[in-house]
C-alpha angles and dihedrals in degrees: 000000000000122000121237130213125213130199111188113187109202123189115192126209108263112296095005102097095094091052092050091047090051090054089045092052091050090054097046097087091056091049093047088054092057119108109258098019108138100162134003124163146127126246135188134191117297110231122234099022095126131198097349091069132074102206120222093208138236096296098049135079135168127229110213114202139174122189130188091232144354088256090057090051092049091050089050092052091051096046121121093235091055090049089052092047090049093050092048095050103032096100092047096056122092095182142351128197120184124196117192109196138186123213110266 
């Protein structure tokens, strides 16, 4: 069983990022309780980094995930709490890009 990593890049409609992150934070305990969840959290740009950083901007955040297996990730994606989170935030999201990665 090989772990998988996920980087989900979420861009909110202008001014909506805080609302999406609030809904995200409310959902985190349910996700952490899922079988196979190793890591699941949101991250935004760090201020003051300088030229070494390509900033995502004020409307974008990244969800950084690690799952014990692809099956655990698939179960997460199909969970009722993720369906509810998706329905709650759908109209606030401008774009979403999901990268599912295997350790190299």
